DOMARVO-720884 format. One record per residue (C-alpha): residue in three letters; residue number from 1; x, y, z. Coordinates in Angstrom, 2 decimals. Layout:
DOMARVO-720884
atom code ALA, pos NUM, c1 X, c2 Y, c3 Z
...
END
This chain:
DOMARVO-720884
atom code UNK, pos 1, c1 76.37, c2 121.12, c3 97.11
atom code UNK, pos 2, c1 78.04, c2 122.24, c3 93.91
atom code UNK, pos 3, c1 81.25, c2 120.61, c3 94.76
atom code UNK, pos 4, c1 79.39, c2 117.31, c3 95.57
atom code UNK, pos 5, c1 77.80, c2 116.99, c3 92.57
atom code UNK, pos 6, c1 81.29, c2 117.85, c3 91.01
atom code UNK, pos 7, c1 82.64, c2 114.96, c3 92.61
atom code UNK, pos 8, c1 80.18, c2 112.53, c3 91.60
atom code UNK, pos 9, c1 80.23, c2 113.80, c3 88.25
atom code UNK, pos 10, c1 84.22, c2 113.23, c3 88.08
atom code UNK, pos 11, c1 83.85, c2 109.71, c3 89.87
atom code UNK, pos 12, c1 81.01, c2 108.18, c3 87.67
atom code UNK, pos 13, c1 82.66, c2 109.96, c3 84.24
atom code UNK, pos 14, c1 86.14, c2 109.00, c3 84.89
atom code UNK, pos 15, c1 87.01, c2 106.66, c3 88.20
atom code UNK, pos 16, c1 84.10, c2 104.32, c3 87.21
atom code UNK, pos 17, c1 84.88, c2 103.51, c3 83.71
atom code UNK, pos 18, c1 88.50, c2 102.88, c3 84.29
atom code UNK, pos 19, c1 87.97, c2 100.62, c3 87.30
atom code UNK, pos 20, c1 84.74, c2 99.08, c3 85.58
atom code UNK, pos 21, c1 87.73, c2 97.73, c3 82.87
atom code UNK, pos 22, c1 89.60, c2 96.13, c3 85.40
atom code UNK, pos 23, c1 86.61, c2 94.61, c3 86.75
atom code UNK, pos 24, c1 85.75, c2 93.35, c3 83.18
atom code UNK, pos 25, c1 89.11, c2 91.64, c3 83.24
atom code UNK, pos 26, c1 88.72, c2 90.48, c3 86.63
atom code UNK, pos 27, c1 85.47, c2 88.69, c3 85.57
atom code UNK, pos 28, c1 86.97, c2 87.20, c3 82.75
atom code UNK, pos 29, c1 89.67, c2 86.05, c3 84.24
atom code UNK, pos 30, c1 87.58, c2 84.43, c3 86.94
atom code UNK, pos 31, c1 85.09, c2 82.89, c3 84.61
atom code UNK, pos 32, c1 88.07, c2 81.40, c3 82.91
atom code UNK, pos 33, c1 87.01, c2 83.16, c3 79.49
atom code UNK, pos 34, c1 90.38, c2 84.19, c3 79.18
atom code UNK, pos 35, c1 93.48, c2 82.41, c3 80.44
atom code UNK, pos 36, c1 96.77, c2 83.03, c3 81.46
atom code UNK, pos 37, c1 98.30, c2 82.88, c3 77.79
atom code UNK, pos 38, c1 95.99, c2 85.40, c3 77.17
atom code UNK, pos 39, c1 96.89, c2 87.64, c3 79.75
atom code UNK, pos 40, c1 100.50, c2 87.08, c3 78.68
atom code UNK, pos 41, c1 99.67, c2 88.03, c3 75.05
atom code UNK, pos 42, c1 97.78, c2 91.37, c3 75.89
atom code UNK, pos 43, c1 100.50, c2 92.28, c3 78.57
atom code UNK, pos 44, c1 103.06, c2 91.87, c3 75.53
atom code UNK, pos 45, c1 101.08, c2 93.63, c3 73.23
atom code UNK, pos 46, c1 100.19, c2 96.80, c3 75.47
atom code UNK, pos 47, c1 104.14, c2 97.06, c3 76.76
atom code UNK, pos 48, c1 105.48, c2 96.43, c3 73.30
atom code UNK, pos 49, c1 102.97, c2 97.82, c3 70.73
atom code UNK, pos 50, c1 100.32, c2 99.99, c3 72.18
atom code UNK, pos 51, c1 102.16, c2 102.01, c3 74.85
atom code UNK, pos 52, c1 105.53, c2 102.72, c3 73.00
atom code UNK, pos 53, c1 103.83, c2 105.12, c3 70.45
atom code UNK, pos 54, c1 101.36, c2 107.07, c3 73.06
atom code UNK, pos 55, c1 104.65, c2 107.78, c3 74.68
atom code UNK, pos 56, c1 106.73, c2 108.76, c3 71.50
atom code UNK, pos 57, c1 103.83, c2 110.91, c3 70.21
atom code UNK, pos 58, c1 103.28, c2 112.52, c3 73.91
atom code UNK, pos 59, c1 107.07, c2 113.62, c3 73.71
atom code UNK, pos 60, c1 107.53, c2 114.25, c3 70.36
atom code UNK, pos 61, c1 104.26, c2 117.07, c3 70.22
atom code UNK, pos 62, c1 105.97, c2 118.60, c3 73.66
atom code UNK, pos 63, c1 108.80, c2 120.98, c3 74.17
atom code UNK, pos 64, c1 111.46, c2 120.04, c3 75.95
atom code UNK, pos 65, c1 110.91, c2 122.58, c3 78.96
atom code UNK, pos 66, c1 107.36, c2 120.94, c3 79.04
atom code UNK, pos 67, c1 108.52, c2 117.25, c3 78.95
atom code UNK, pos 68, c1 111.32, c2 117.99, c3 81.62
atom code UNK, pos 69, c1 109.27, c2 120.02, c3 84.57
atom code UNK, pos 70, c1 112.01, c2 120.47, c3 87.12
atom code UNK, pos 71, c1 109.34, c2 121.44, c3 90.12
atom code UNK, pos 72, c1 107.22, c2 118.06, c3 88.98
atom code UNK, pos 73, c1 110.67, c2 115.92, c3 89.15
atom code UNK, pos 74, c1 111.70, c2 117.09, c3 92.23
atom code UNK, pos 75, c1 108.28, c2 116.66, c3 93.90
atom code UNK, pos 76, c1 107.45, c2 113.47, c3 92.55
atom code UNK, pos 77, c1 110.62, c2 111.83, c3 92.77
atom code UNK, pos 78, c1 111.50, c2 113.15, c3 95.94
atom code UNK, pos 79, c1 108.23, c2 112.09, c3 97.61
atom code UNK, pos 80, c1 109.00, c2 108.40, c3 96.01
atom code UNK, pos 81, c1 112.77, c2 108.02, c3 97.37
atom code UNK, pos 82, c1 111.81, c2 109.15, c3 100.50
atom code UNK, pos 83, c1 108.60, c2 106.50, c3 101.01
atom code UNK, pos 84, c1 111.37, c2 103.85, c3 99.21
atom code UNK, pos 85, c1 113.39, c2 104.60, c3 102.40
atom code UNK, pos 86, c1 110.59, c2 104.71, c3 104.85
atom code UNK, pos 87, c1 109.27, c2 101.52, c3 103.40
atom code UNK, pos 88, c1 112.52, c2 99.66, c3 103.69
atom code UNK, pos 89, c1 112.98, c2 101.03, c3 107.34
atom code UNK, pos 90, c1 109.91, c2 100.24, c3 108.41
atom code UNK, pos 91, c1 110.08, c2 96.72, c3 107.17
atom code UNK, pos 92, c1 113.38, c2 96.59, c3 109.27
atom code UNK, pos 93, c1 111.89, c2 97.50, c3 112.36
atom code UNK, pos 94, c1 108.64, c2 95.32, c3 112.15
atom code UNK, pos 95, c1 110.96, c2 92.12, c3 110.87
atom code UNK, pos 96, c1 114.65, c2 91.67, c3 110.57
atom code UNK, pos 97, c1 115.10, c2 89.92, c3 107.39
atom code UNK, pos 98, c1 117.66, c2 90.04, c3 104.37
atom code UNK, pos 99, c1 118.48, c2 93.56, c3 103.18
atom code UNK, pos 100, c1 117.19, c2 92.04, c3 99.78
atom code UNK, pos 101, c1 113.89, c2 91.95, c3 101.44
atom code UNK, pos 102, c1 113.28, c2 95.48, c3 102.41
atom code UNK, pos 103, c1 114.27, c2 96.49, c3 99.24
atom code UNK, pos 104, c1 111.21, c2 95.16, c3 97.87
atom code UNK, pos 105, c1 109.16, c2 96.29, c3 100.74
atom code UNK, pos 106, c1 110.39, c2 99.85, c3 99.75
atom code UNK, pos 107, c1 109.85, c2 99.40, c3 95.89
atom code UNK, pos 108, c1 106.40, c2 98.19, c3 96.63
atom code UNK, pos 109, c1 105.42, c2 100.96, c3 99.09
atom code UNK, pos 110, c1 106.92, c2 103.67, c3 96.35
atom code UNK, pos 111, c1 106.44, c2 102.36, c3 92.61
atom code UNK, pos 112, c1 103.53, c2 103.65, c3 91.32
atom code UNK, pos 113, c1 101.89, c2 101.85, c3 88.25
atom code UNK, pos 114, c1 102.17, c2 105.13, c3 85.93
atom code UNK, pos 115, c1 102.18, c2 102.43, c3 82.45
atom code UNK, pos 116, c1 99.11, c2 100.59, c3 82.78
atom code UNK, pos 117, c1 97.26, c2 102.55, c3 84.83
atom code UNK, pos 118, c1 99.00, c2 106.03, c3 84.77
atom code UNK, pos 119, c1 98.32, c2 106.23, c3 81.10
atom code UNK, pos 120, c1 94.56, c2 105.19, c3 80.52
atom code UNK, pos 121, c1 93.65, c2 107.24, c3 83.89
atom code UNK, pos 122, c1 95.11, c2 110.44, c3 82.18
atom code UNK, pos 123, c1 93.74, c2 109.82, c3 79.13
atom code UNK, pos 124, c1 90.24, c2 109.39, c3 80.37
atom code UNK, pos 125, c1 90.51, c2 112.52, c3 82.88
atom code UNK, pos 126, c1 92.52, c2 115.01, c3 80.67
atom code UNK, pos 127, c1 92.88, c2 113.56, c3 77.19
atom code UNK, pos 128, c1 95.83, c2 112.72, c3 74.93
atom code UNK, pos 129, c1 97.13, c2 116.39, c3 74.94
atom code UNK, pos 130, c1 97.86, c2 116.39, c3 78.62
atom code UNK, pos 131, c1 99.88, c2 113.02, c3 78.91
atom code UNK, pos 132, c1 103.30, c2 114.49, c3 79.84
atom code UNK, pos 133, c1 103.17, c2 114.10, c3 83.39
atom code UNK, pos 134, c1 102.85, c2 110.28, c3 83.35
atom code UNK, pos 135, c1 105.06, c2 110.04, c3 80.32
atom code UNK, pos 136, c1 107.74, c2 111.82, c3 82.67
atom code UNK, pos 137, c1 106.76, c2 110.06, c3 85.92
atom code UNK, pos 138, c1 106.57, c2 106.53, c3 83.88
atom code UNK, pos 139, c1 110.33, c2 107.51, c3 82.85
atom code UNK, pos 140, c1 111.24, c2 107.88, c3 86.46
atom code UNK, pos 141, c1 109.94, c2 104.73, c3 87.51
atom code UNK, pos 142, c1 111.39, c2 102.56, c3 84.87
atom code UNK, pos 143, c1 114.73, c2 104.23, c3 85.16
atom code UNK, pos 144, c1 115.44, c2 105.37, c3 88.29
atom code UNK, pos 145, c1 113.34, c2 103.44, c3 90.96
atom code UNK, pos 146, c1 113.97, c2 99.95, c3 89.03
atom code UNK, pos 147, c1 117.47, c2 101.15, c3 88.51
atom code UNK, pos 148, c1 118.05, c2 101.63, c3 91.88
atom code UNK, pos 149, c1 116.23, c2 98.26, c3 93.72
atom code UNK, pos 150, c1 118.33, c2 96.16, c3 90.66
atom code UNK, pos 151, c1 121.62, c2 97.97, c3 91.88
atom code UNK, pos 152, c1 120.49, c2 97.24, c3 95.54
atom code UNK, pos 153, c1 119.67, c2 93.60, c3 94.78
atom code UNK, pos 154, c1 123.11, c2 92.55, c3 92.63
atom code UNK, pos 155, c1 124.92, c2 94.52, c3 95.45
atom code UNK, pos 156, c1 123.62, c2 92.20, c3 98.32
atom code UNK, pos 157, c1 123.88, c2 89.54, c3 96.44
atom code UNK, pos 158, c1 127.14, c2 89.69, c3 95.41
atom code UNK, pos 159, c1 128.27, c2 90.62, c3 98.77
atom code UNK, pos 160, c1 129.16, c2 94.08, c3 98.08
atom code UNK, pos 161, c1 131.29, c2 93.32, c3 94.68
atom code UNK, pos 162, c1 128.97, c2 93.27, c3 91.94
atom code UNK, pos 163, c1 128.33, c2 97.19, c3 91.81
atom code UNK, pos 164, c1 129.76, c2 97.24, c3 88.17
atom code UNK, pos 165, c1 127.83, c2 94.03, c3 87.17
atom code UNK, pos 166, c1 125.02, c2 95.90, c3 88.37
atom code UNK, pos 167, c1 125.55, c2 98.92, c3 86.72
atom code UNK, pos 168, c1 125.68, c2 97.08, c3 83.54
atom code UNK, pos 169, c1 122.56, c2 95.13, c3 83.84
atom code UNK, pos 170, c1 120.47, c2 98.16, c3 84.74
atom code UNK, pos 171, c1 122.13, c2 99.82, c3 81.44
atom code UNK, pos 172, c1 120.82, c2 96.96, c3 79.42
atom code UNK, pos 173, c1 118.03, c2 96.67, c3 80.62
atom code UNK, pos 174, c1 116.84, c2 100.36, c3 79.82
atom code UNK, pos 175, c1 118.36, c2 100.06, c3 76.41
atom code UNK, pos 176, c1 115.81, c2 96.92, c3 75.71
atom code UNK, pos 177, c1 113.26, c2 98.60, c3 77.42
atom code UNK, pos 178, c1 110.37, c2 100.01, c3 74.62
atom code UNK, pos 179, c1 108.60, c2 102.52, c3 76.81
atom code UNK, pos 180, c1 111.95, c2 104.08, c3 77.48
atom code UNK, pos 181, c1 113.36, c2 103.81, c3 73.95
atom code UNK, pos 182, c1 109.97, c2 104.82, c3 72.67
atom code UNK, pos 183, c1 110.47, c2 108.15, c3 75.08
atom code UNK, pos 184, c1 114.11, c2 108.78, c3 73.92
atom code UNK, pos 185, c1 112.80, c2 108.85, c3 70.33
atom code UNK, pos 186, c1 110.12, c2 111.23, c3 71.21
atom code UNK, pos 187, c1 112.82, c2 113.80, c3 72.94
atom code UNK, pos 188, c1 114.99, c2 113.20, c3 70.31
atom code UNK, pos 189, c1 112.59, c2 114.42, c3 67.67
atom code UNK, pos 190, c1 111.60, c2 117.52, c3 69.87
atom code UNK, pos 191, c1 115.01, c2 118.32, c3 70.92
atom code UNK, pos 192, c1 116.42, c2 118.14, c3 66.92
atom code UNK, pos 193, c1 113.14, c2 119.08, c3 65.13
atom code UNK, pos 194, c1 111.45, c2 121.85, c3 67.53
atom code UNK, pos 195, c1 108.26, c2 122.93, c3 66.14
atom code UNK, pos 196, c1 108.50, c2 119.97, c3 63.23
atom code UNK, pos 197, c1 105.29, c2 118.25, c3 63.29
atom code UNK, pos 198, c1 105.55, c2 114.29, c3 63.08
atom code UNK, pos 199, c1 104.67, c2 113.25, c3 59.69
atom code UNK, pos 200, c1 100.95, c2 112.71, c3 59.40
atom code UNK, pos 201, c1 101.34, c2 108.67, c3 58.43
atom code UNK, pos 202, c1 103.66, c2 108.26, c3 61.42
atom code UNK, pos 203, c1 101.30, c2 110.14, c3 63.46
atom code UNK, pos 204, c1 98.45, c2 107.99, c3 62.29
atom code UNK, pos 205, c1 99.91, c2 104.66, c3 62.71
atom code UNK, pos 206, c1 100.76, c2 105.88, c3 66.57
atom code UNK, pos 207, c1 97.62, c2 106.94, c3 67.07
atom code UNK, pos 208, c1 95.79, c2 103.59, c3 65.84
atom code UNK, pos 209, c1 98.25, c2 101.37, c3 67.77
atom code UNK, pos 210, c1 98.12, c2 103.51, c3 71.04
atom code UNK, pos 211, c1 94.39, c2 103.72, c3 70.82
atom code UNK, pos 212, c1 93.97, c2 100.53, c3 72.53
atom code UNK, pos 213, c1 96.59, c2 101.06, c3 75.07
atom code UNK, pos 214, c1 94.27, c2 102.59, c3 77.72
atom code UNK, pos 215, c1 91.49, c2 100.13, c3 77.80
atom code UNK, pos 216, c1 93.90, c2 96.71, c3 77.01
atom code UNK, pos 217, c1 96.41, c2 97.98, c3 80.03
atom code UNK, pos 218, c1 93.56, c2 98.18, c3 82.31
atom code UNK, pos 219, c1 91.91, c2 95.09, c3 81.20
atom code UNK, pos 220, c1 95.01, c2 93.37, c3 81.51
atom code UNK, pos 221, c1 95.57, c2 94.59, c3 85.08
atom code UNK, pos 222, c1 92.23, c2 93.03, c3 86.09
atom code UNK, pos 223, c1 93.47, c2 89.39, c3 84.25
atom code UNK, pos 224, c1 96.54, c2 89.66, c3 86.51
atom code UNK, pos 225, c1 94.48, c2 90.27, c3 89.61
atom code UNK, pos 226, c1 92.10, c2 87.51, c3 88.99
atom code UNK, pos 227, c1 95.15, c2 84.98, c3 89.10
atom code UNK, pos 228, c1 96.48, c2 86.27, c3 92.44
atom code UNK, pos 229, c1 95.61, c2 84.96, c3 96.04
atom code UNK, pos 230, c1 96.01, c2 86.85, c3 99.46
atom code UNK, pos 231, c1 97.96, c2 83.76, c3 100.26
atom code UNK, pos 232, c1 100.72, c2 85.73, c3 102.17
atom code UNK, pos 233, c1 101.62, c2 88.62, c3 104.16
atom code UNK, pos 234, c1 98.00, c2 90.17, c3 104.21
atom code UNK, pos 235, c1 98.91, c2 92.22, c3 106.95
atom code UNK, pos 236, c1 102.65, c2 93.49, c3 105.42
atom code UNK, pos 237, c1 100.36, c2 94.47, c3 102.28
atom code UNK, pos 238, c1 98.09, c2 96.30, c3 104.42
atom code UNK, pos 239, c1 100.67, c2 98.83, c3 105.94
atom code UNK, pos 240, c1 102.70, c2 98.87, c3 102.39
atom code UNK, pos 241, c1 99.47, c2 99.80, c3 100.68
atom code UNK, pos 242, c1 98.77, c2 102.46, c3 103.29
atom code UNK, pos 243, c1 102.42, c2 104.01, c3 102.71
atom code UNK, pos 244, c1 101.67, c2 104.02, c3 98.88
atom code UNK, pos 245, c1 97.95, c2 105.11, c3 98.83
atom code UNK, pos 246, c1 98.24, c2 107.84, c3 101.58
atom code UNK, pos 247, c1 101.34, c2 108.51, c3 102.78
atom code UNK, pos 248, c1 103.35, c2 109.05, c3 99.35
atom code UNK, pos 249, c1 100.56, c2 111.43, c3 97.50
atom code UNK, pos 250, c1 100.25, c2 113.15, c3 100.73
atom code UNK, pos 251, c1 104.07, c2 114.03, c3 101.05
atom code UNK, pos 252, c1 104.03, c2 114.89, c3 97.47
atom code UNK, pos 253, c1 101.14, c2 117.28, c3 97.91
atom code UNK, pos 254, c1 103.14, c2 118.62, c3 100.92
atom code UNK, pos 255, c1 106.53, c2 119.30, c3 98.52
atom code UNK, pos 256, c1 104.16, c2 120.90, c3 95.69
atom code UNK, pos 257, c1 103.32, c2 123.55, c3 98.18
atom code UNK, pos 258, c1 106.82, c2 124.15, c3 99.72
atom code UNK, pos 259, c1 109.63, c2 123.27, c3 97.77
atom code UNK, pos 260, c1 108.52, c2 122.97, c3 94.33
atom code UNK, pos 261, c1 105.17, c2 124.94, c3 93.69
atom code UNK, pos 262, c1 103.77, c2 124.57, c3 90.08
atom code UNK, pos 263, c1 100.69, c2 125.10, c3 88.31
atom code UNK, pos 264, c1 97.16, c2 123.69, c3 89.42
atom code UNK, pos 265, c1 97.60, c2 120.73, c3 86.56
atom code UNK, pos 266, c1 101.22, c2 119.79, c3 87.43
atom code UNK, pos 267, c1 100.36, c2 119.65, c3 91.00
atom code UNK, pos 268, c1 97.49, c2 117.63, c3 90.77
atom code UNK, pos 269, c1 98.82, c2 115.12, c3 88.16
atom code UNK, pos 270, c1 101.83, c2 114.79, c3 91.00
atom code UNK, pos 271, c1 99.85, c2 113.87, c3 93.40
atom code UNK, pos 272, c1 97.64, c2 111.34, c3 91.62
atom code UNK, pos 273, c1 100.58, c2 109.74, c3 90.02
atom code UNK, pos 274, c1 101.61, c2 109.32, c3 93.67
atom code UNK, pos 275, c1 98.81, c2 108.15, c3 94.40
atom code UNK, pos 276, c1 98.48, c2 105.09, c3 92.18
atom code UNK, pos 277, c1 98.74, c2 101.42, c3 93.31
atom code UNK, pos 278, c1 101.83, c2 99.69, c3 93.30
atom code UNK, pos 279, c1 102.65, c2 98.63, c3 89.63
atom code UNK, pos 280, c1 103.05, c2 95.07, c3 88.16
atom code UNK, pos 281, c1 107.10, c2 95.69, c3 87.39
atom code UNK, pos 282, c1 107.80, c2 95.14, c3 90.90
atom code UNK, pos 283, c1 106.26, c2 91.51, c3 90.58
atom code UNK, pos 284, c1 108.86, c2 91.19, c3 87.59
atom code UNK, pos 285, c1 111.67, c2 92.18, c3 89.59
atom code UNK, pos 286, c1 110.58, c2 89.68, c3 92.37
atom code UNK, pos 287, c1 110.28, c2 87.15, c3 89.71
atom code UNK, pos 288, c1 113.38, c2 87.74, c3 88.43
atom code UNK, pos 289, c1 115.34, c2 87.53, c3 91.60
atom code UNK, pos 290, c1 113.11, c2 84.88, c3 93.09
atom code UNK, pos 291, c1 112.35, c2 86.94, c3 96.24
atom code UNK, pos 292, c1 109.63, c2 88.49, c3 97.99
atom code UNK, pos 293, c1 107.17, c2 87.10, c3 95.18
atom code UNK, pos 294, c1 104.05, c2 86.04, c3 96.84
atom code UNK, pos 295, c1 104.11, c2 89.08, c3 99.24
atom code UNK, pos 296, c1 104.59, c2 91.06, c3 96.17
atom code UNK, pos 297, c1 101.40, c2 89.95, c3 94.55
atom code UNK, pos 298, c1 99.30, c2 90.70, c3 97.81
atom code UNK, pos 299, c1 100.57, c2 94.32, c3 97.83
atom code UNK, pos 300, c1 99.72, c2 94.76, c3 94.27
atom code UNK, pos 301, c1 96.40, c2 93.10, c3 94.82
atom code UNK, pos 302, c1 95.48, c2 95.10, c3 98.14
atom code UNK, pos 303, c1 96.55, c2 98.48, c3 96.85
atom code UNK, pos 304, c1 94.75, c2 98.00, c3 93.48
atom code UNK, pos 305, c1 91.73, c2 97.28, c3 95.17
atom code UNK, pos 306, c1 91.82, c2 99.88, c3 97.85
atom code UNK, pos 307, c1 92.86, c2 102.79, c3 95.28
atom code UNK, pos 308, c1 89.06, c2 102.23, c3 93.71
atom code UNK, pos 309, c1 88.49, c2 104.97, c3 96.80
atom code UNK, pos 310, c1 91.65, c2 107.06, c3 97.14
atom code UNK, pos 311, c1 91.89, c2 107.78, c3 93.41
atom code UNK, pos 312, c1 88.27, c2 108.37, c3 93.14
atom code UNK, pos 313, c1 88.50, c2 110.98, c3 95.81
atom code UNK, pos 314, c1 91.91, c2 112.43, c3 94.17
atom code UNK, pos 315, c1 90.13, c2 112.85, c3 90.96
atom code UNK, pos 316, c1 87.29, c2 114.59, c3 92.27
atom code UNK, pos 317, c1 89.42, c2 117.36, c3 93.73
atom code UNK, pos 318, c1 91.86, c2 117.29, c3 90.63
atom code UNK, pos 319, c1 90.23, c2 116.24, c3 87.47
atom code UNK, pos 320, c1 88.30, c2 118.45, c3 85.04
atom code UNK, pos 321, c1 84.64, c2 118.32, c3 84.91
atom code UNK, pos 322, c1 83.56, c2 117.13, c3 81.36
END
């Protein structure tokens, strides 16, 4: 009985408010209170203005060993790369298409929505002092997973002659990514000025700018989902969502129990972050290459809706009662 009460407490205190904000965004979009222009503006605000200060403070206030948690990287990245390969292989076995399509299938099956959903979720579940796992996961998603996808697509599109160009494109994209830049600045502060607090005016500015990051990011997800339709690849979105929400967190858990043991907080963080739905950045990649756009949209929508159940269950297991 105690475990049931605890689980319900976490679901109502953490999961319900998080998904309620997403639902509010969906309803606002469906009611035409906010249209595509508002959605685009809100997304840009979150991406360029609100999330970077959160990431900067989250890294500047942590030591390098805490930021670069080796076992976490091994478990989270290892499971993600495995699911990426499994997703691409499954797509190839189900229907033989262009290799670029299988690249996107693998990306959709393994790419967690760490920025727009992971950070708000951790703020609600664990508080602002426990963002290190989701910051590290966001860097991995942006730098490693998008990098692999872009290199694959560029190499395939150039018929094997574009590896150098692909690497340059990835480098330029990372250098312009505000989430990567903010994290790099925070890491630099932690490395060059260990133990030195961020000046109060800077910290206050970052706290004020970052305060709306959580609700705005979740609301933006809702606005995005309100514009999407299940017009293509519903069955495909189903197996991709199963890999994303079930296979990836299960494999992550196995790795934390065998090759990469960690303390309970980092273990739970790795599993929860692996269980996040498909991130909207995959849609950006799909649009950039005019490839797999509709089916990517369906995968994001289906996995986000289904994650209401799976994430609530995981939060009931790993999140503290508060």
